[in-house]
N, C-alpha and C positions, 0 to 999 in steps of 0.2 A: 711155584711161589710161597708155598709152606714151608721149605727147606728142604724139601726130597729131591735128590737128584740121582740120575742112571743115566748110562752110556749104553752104547749098543754097535759091535764091531762086527760084521760079516764080510772078511778079506775079498771072497772070490766072486761077489757081486757087481763092484764097482771097478773098470781097469785101475792100475796103478796103485791106487792109495786105499781100495775098498769101501763100502759103505759105513760109514760113521756118523752115528748121531747121538747126541750128548743134551740131556735136558737140565739146566739152571734157571735160576727166577727169571732173567729176562725173555729167557724160549717159552719158559711158562705161561706168563703175560700177554705177548702174540700167539702163543695157540689158545690161550683162553678166548682172545679176541675171533681169530678164525671160527672155533666152535659157536659161541655165541653169536655169532652174527650169521653162520651156515645156518644152524637151526629153523628159525622164523623165514629166513632166504627159501631153504629149501618146502617148508610147509606151504609158503606163498607158490611157489612152484608148481606145487599139486594143481593148484587152480589155473595157473596162468598158463603154461605152456608144456609141451612135450617134445620140445626140439632140444636137440643137442645131450640126448642122456648120456653118449658116451663121454663127451668132453667136460661134461659137469663134474663128475665125480674125479676124474683126471686133475682138475683145476682145484677141487678142496683138497685133494690127496696131495698136492706139490705145495699148493700152500701151508700144509701142516709140515711139510718135513725142511722146507726152509728157515724156521727159525730154529729146527733142531741139528742141522748139518754142522758137522765138526770138522770138516776138509775140504778141500778145493771143489774135487771132482762131486763129490756128494752135493754140494750146495749149488755147483752151476749146473748141475742135469735138474734139480730139481727148481732152480730159478728158469732154465729155459722150457722144463714141464708145463710151468704155470705161464710163461707167456704165448706155450704154444697152443695150451689148452682155453686161455682167454680170446687168443685170435679165432681161435674155431667157434667158440661162443659169439663172440662180436658178428663173424660172418654168417653163422645161422639166422641172423636176422634177416634172410634174405628178402623179405617185403618190404620191409624199411628203407626208407630213400636212402641213399649214400652211403648204406652199410660196407659195400666193397671198398670205396675211399676209403672211407673210417679204421677197417680192416688194415688195409695197405700202410696207412698211416702209422697205424699204433705198432704194425709190424716190424719199420722201420727205424721208428725210434727206441722200440724196446731191444733190438739189435744191436743199435750204435753204443745205447746203454751198454749192453751184454759186451760190445768190444771193450769199451775202456775197465767194466770189470776184470774183464780176460787179461787185458796189457796188467792191471795192477796186481792183480792174483797171482800172475807170472814172475812179475819182477819179485813180487815179494817172498816167493818161493824159491825163487833161484839164489837171493841174498841170505834166506836163512836156513836152505837146503831140506827144507818140509814141507809139506803140501797138507800139514795139520795147521787148524788155528791156534790149538793151543801153546804150539811152539812158536808160533809167530809172536803170542804174548810175553815168553819168556826171552825172546830172541831182539824184540823190540828196540831194548836199551843200548843194544850195542850198536845200531846202524847210525848211520850217520843221518846228519837233520836236510840235505838237501834229499837221500834217497826216500825219507819218512815223508816228505813234505810231497815231493813227486808221487808216490803211492798214495797220498791221501786224496791227492787231486784228484788222481784217473779214478778211485772209489766213488769219492764225493758227488763226480760228473756220473759215473753209472746207476748210484742208488738214486740220486737225485733226479735222474731221468724217470725213475719208477715211480718216485714221489707226486711227479707234477708240480716240481720245481722250476717258477718260473726263470728264463725263456726256454725251458728244455719240456714244456708244458703241453705243447700244440698237439699231442695225440689225445690228451684225456678231453678236450670239447667236445670231440666228434666220436671216438670211441664208447665213452660209456652211454652217449643219448640212444645209440646205435643197435646196444647190446639189449637183449632182454633186461626187464627193470629188476629181476631178484641175482641176474650177473653183475648189473650197473651196483645194486647194493654191495653186494661182494668186492668187485673191485674199486669200488671207493671207499665203502666201510673197511677193508680188510689189506687188500692188494697194495696199495701204495703205500701204507703204512708199513710193510716189509720193507719198503724203502728206506722208511727212516730207522727202521730196526738197523737195516745195515748201515747207516750213518754211524748211529749209535754204537755198534760193535767195531767199526774202523776206527772211531774216532776216541773209545777209551777202552776197548781191549786189544784188539790186534795190532795197534801202531805204538800203544802203552798211553802217557799224558803226554798230550801235545801242545806246542806254542801257542798264546792265547789265540793268534790270529786264524786258525781253524774254526774258534765259535765264533768270532770275529763274523767271517764268511759266512757261517751259516747265518747268524742273526739278521744280515743284511739280506741274504737271498732270502728267508723267511720275511722278512718287513717289505720288501718287494711283491712278494709271493700275497703276503696277506690283502695288500692295498689294490694290486693289479688284479687278482682274483674274484675279488668284491666288487670291484668298480666294472668289470665285464660284466659281473653276473645281476647286475642292478639294472641293468639295459636289455638285458638278453627277454626274448620273446617265448621262446622254445624254452618249457621246465624242464626237461631233462637236463638242457645245456645249461641253467640257471644252474641248476643243483651242481653239475660237473665244474662251473667256476666255482662253484662256492667251496667247492673241496680243495682246489686250489688255496683259496683263502685261509682254509682252516690248516692245512697241511704248512703254510709258511707260521701262523699261530705257534702249532708244534715246534716249528724249528727253532721259533723265537726261544723256545726252554730251553732247548736240546742247546743251541748254541750258547745261550747265558750260563748253564750249567757246566758246559765246556771250559768256557772263560773261568768261572767261578775257581774251579778244579786246579787250573793253571796256575791260578793266584795262590791256591793253597785255601781258599776257603770253601770246605769240605763241606758244612752245612750248608750253606748255602746254594753249592752244585747239587745236593741230592735234593732241596728243595725245587730246584730248579727243572730236574729231571722227572720229580714228582708229578709236577705242574704239566710236563709234556705227556708223560703217560696217559696222567689222567683225561687229557683233552685227546687223546690219542684214541680212549675207551670211550671219550664222551661222543667224538665224532663218528665214530663205527654204530654207536647205538641211534644218533639222530639222524644222522645222512641215510643209512639203511630204511629207517621209514621213513622218509622223505622219499626216497627214491620208490619205494614201495609204494606209496601213494599216488606220487606221480603215474605210475604203472598202472595203478586202479583207475586212475583220472584218463588214461589213453585207453583203457580196455572200456570204461564205464560211457566216455564222452566222444571219442573217437578219435581225438586230436589233443595234443598237447600246447596248442600255439594259444598263450596267455589271451588274444585279442577274440580268439572264437569260442573262451570259455563263458563264466561267470554262473552264477544261483546252484551252486553245484551242492552249495551247503545242505539245502533241503532235498535236492535230490540225491547227492551220496552222504548221506549224513555219519557213516562210519567213517570213508575215508573224509570228509572234511573236518570231522575232528581230528583224526591221527596227525592231517599235515597242520592243522592249527599245532597240537603241541609241539610235532617237528620243530614248526614255526619258530615258537616261545623259546624251544630249547637251544635251536642252533642262533637266536639272536640272542642270546646270553640275559634271559629273563628269567629272574628267579620265580617259583623257587626249582626250577627245572635244571639237569645237570651241565649246561653249556656254562652256565654263570660260575659255577664254583670251580671249575680249569681257568677260564679268563680270569675270573680274581685272583686265582692263584699265579698265574703267569704276570699281572700286575703287579703283584706283592714282591714278584723276586723281582722284576725290573728295576722296580720302586729304590730300590737298595744296591744301587749301581756306586752309591757314596762308600761303600764299605772296600771299592777299589782304588786306590791313589795313584790313579793316574788318567789323566784329560782324555786322552785320546779313546780309551774307553769309555768315560764318560759320556763322551758324545755321540757314540755307538748305542750305549743305553736309551739315550735321550730320544734319539732316532726312532727305536724299536717303541717304545713309549709311545709317542706319538702315532707313530703308524700302526700302533693295535687299539688306539683310541679310534681311529679315523676307520679302520677297519670294522670296529667294533658299532660303531654309530650307522656306516654305510649297509651293514649286516641287517641290523634293524629296519632299516627304508626298503630293504631289497625282500625282506620277507613280510613287510606290511604290502606292498605291492605284489606280491605274489599270490599271498590269499586272501587279499582284499579283491582284486581282480579276477582270480581266477575263481572263488567260491562264494564273494556275494553279490548283492545288487541282482540283477535281471539276468539272463541268458543271452550272450550273444551273436547264437547261432542256433539252427534247428539242431545241431548235435549237442549242443551243451544244454537245451531245453528237452530232449529225450534222453538225456543220460539216465542209465540206470546202476543201482550199487553192486559192487563185486559180490563173489561166492565167500561162501564163509572159511573157506583155508586161507585165502587171501586175507579177510578181516581178521582171523586168528593172529597170522603173524604179525600183522600192525599193531592190534594190542598188545601181544609180546615185547615190541620194541617199544611201545610207549610206556608199558610198565617200567621197563630198563631203566629210560629217562629218567621217570618220578624217582624209581630208588636211585641212581646214582647221583640223583641231585640232590633228595635228603636225607643219605646217609656217608656223607664223605667223612665222618669219624668211623665209619667201618671199614672204608677203601682204603683211607690213607696210609696207616699202619701195613699192608700190605705192599702197597706201592715205595712208600718208604724202604723197606727190605728189597726189593728189586734194584729201585737207583742205589742204596748203600753197598751192596754186593758190587754192584758193576764198578761202582768208584770206591770200594775198600775203604767206606769209613762208617761214622754211626747213623743211623735212622731218626728221622725226627719224627716225633709223638704229636698225634693230632690235638693235643689239648688238654687241659687240667681236666674236664669231664666227658661224658660221653655223647654230651652234645654241642660242644664246641671247639671249633680248631683256630688253634693259637700257632702262628707264623713268626719266627723268632723270638721267643720270648714275649714282649710286648709290644711287638710293631704292628701286630695286626690281630683282629680275630674275626670271627665267622661261628654265626648258628644257621644250620638252615632251618631245622626243625622251628625255632623262633621266628624266624622270616617267614615261614609256611604257615605259621597260626597267625601271626599280626595279619597278612596278605588275608587271611580266611574271615579272620575278626575284622576286617576292614570293609571288604566286601559284603557281608552279613548284616553288618551294621545298621544300613541305610533300611534295609528291608525290617530290621528289628523294629527302629524307630517309627518308622510308619505306622507299623502293626500296633503297638503301643499306642501311639496318637490317634488311632483310631480312623484313619486313611480309607476309603470306600476300597472295596476288594474288587468291584467289577470293571469289567475293562469294557471300554469300546473302540474298534477296530476302524479305519478309515484309510486312503489311500495315503500313498508317502507325501509330503509337502514338495512340491518341486516347483516353488516358482511362479504359482497362482497357474498353474497348467495341472489340469484334472488328470492328464493320462501321462503315466511315465513309461519311456521307451527307453530300449536298450541304447540307443544313440544319444541320450542325455548324459549317461556316465563316464566317467574318466575311463581314458585308455589308457593301456602298458606304457605307450611310449608317451603320451601326455604326463604319466604319474614321473616318469624317469628324464624329463625333459630338460629339468632345473639342474640335475648332476651331468647329465651330457653336454649342456652348454658350459658349467664351471670348466669340465674337464676335456674338453675338445680337441685339448693337444693330444690328447692319448687315446680318443676314438678316432679322429681326423674322419666326422661323420661324410655321409656321402647322401645329399637329400634329392628326390626327384619330387616334381609336382605337374602334374597334368590336368589341365580345364579344358573340358570340351564346350561349350558355347552353344546356345540354340540356334538353330539358322537363323529365327526372324528377329535376334537381337544379341549382342555378345553382352546385353547387362544380366540374361539371364540364363545360369549355368544347369546346364544338363547333365554334365558328370562332370566328377574331380574324384583324383587319386593320389595320394600323396605316400612316398616311400620315405625312410631313414633307416641307414644302414651304417654299420660302425666299423673300423677296419682295426686289423691287429700289428700294432708295431712288430712285435716280434720277429711275424710272419713277414712284413715290410721289409724292416730293416736286417733282418740278420737270416733267415730260411730264402728269401727270395734272391737276392745276391750267392748264397751259396749253390742255390739248386742253378741259377745263370751260368755259373762259373762252371759247374757240371756238364752243362747242355752243352757250353762252346767246348769245354775241351772233350768230351765227347765225341761233337761234330769234326772236330780237328782230328782226332784219333781215326775218325773211320776213314779217312781217306787211304788209310793203309790197308784197308779189306778191300783188296781189287778183285777176289774173286779167282786171279789167274794161278794156277797149282805152282808153277813155276817161281814166280816172286816167293809162295810160302814154303817152298822148297830151300828158297835163297834167305828167308828170315831161320828158318831152323839151323842151316850152316852156319850162317852169323855166329849164332846163338855159341851154337857147338863151338866154334873157335876161341869167342871169348871166355869160355868158362876152362877152355884147356890154357890158354896165356892165366888165367888167373890162379889154376892149379899149379 
């Protein structure tokens, strides 16, 4: 990222093309994400678990090689190594419910994505006559539009599957919760970002400058993922599943920036293209920081309270103060509230999308308008989602004996959360330090000039005088605003003594956990508005007293949501596969004579064709 580059070739290590690694600014950025997330995650793991000691370093190594890979074989080996190591880590949590099912779904989806990548890369290698990515970039201009479009679609499907883009996201909400929490932090914070890296490589490097519809497709997929991910997150009860759906939301925001950059680049607006990629890269870094922090905090909750169910939590802020503070800071960051890092990158993304008037094409302006509306809706729902997650989980009274007996986690786990919290704060207060380096990465990728952060060390300026932002000033204003009432009360001579009393409960003297808002009740308005998406299923069981039906002995209420992608896309596909398998099974008679006849018929067909 500082301008240094190197290459490494070991011809004998990998068949056909040899091991080939190349460092460039984009590889440096993603390698920095791997390292900056792996260090606190590994510190956390020291106090969390001893499982997966062999797969964990293999997972880190393969993730570090993926951004550096310079030819097809090196890339595919590292990509598959990353998939297999993470599969083993998901499966290592064998005491977690549904871990085997989660690992199986993850394996199926990741290898379906690998099949698309393999097909696209082999096509590109066959048409260019080379397995080296640098040769693809040089030869891409000579390929016809149909060939480049076909390769882009295949590569985009493969990389989008790894990134968790809807509707290819079905593995993510089951695999991330099943994995150990430090592995979940790496999978969400880093691994899915390598899918974004692949989309960047394919759309701006390997295939040259593409048509605008490439960027439009990414923007639409990003908008659907941002809105859909946060809609499912806001109604989720399991804390880690909530965070997994939120990762889909944030990947969608990143893809909006990537897609906008590709559209601007194809339209000849180089400065705006660089700014859009800067916003995407900044949000990728920010998401790695605050999502890793939230996953580690969720793991601490599961360790300290014994459950991740929001309905069984409550009151953890007093019993687990370090974890509560870490989760609160991560919630503020992911909700894009200043002065933390999520605010800066989402603000930049908004400023990029608002400049659609620079493109004189109505259809593209409509896509940008849809993305702006989607980003605004996702941002508002994210605030509601994490008010719910923190408020229901950490405030008020415990809703179960496990929450009432929760204990703070050990020093290693707390230290890891403190490191990531400091990173969130630093990325939020220092955009003028970060943006020049991200601008250099984006400029090198697109071959144009890099934007400067602003006229001074404290202000970010976007597109001349289009917009400005000073995070230190915002932080000082917030600090002053929070401190001002206390100072005024002190000046006015207000008494400093304090009287403690029970919380007001509408005239009742005793507060109980049954009087609190529940997670289901908090999300009920959202569920009612978007019931066409959730397709909710409600269950109500009432057991009356034997003496009179007007007295209720027991009442049970259940409310579950369904996934449109699974019901409308994957269920029909699986049904067709099962039907086809049942039909094909008829030829498996178990008779050796019939099998020999199959062999003879196949041999005759091949001889005729030859």
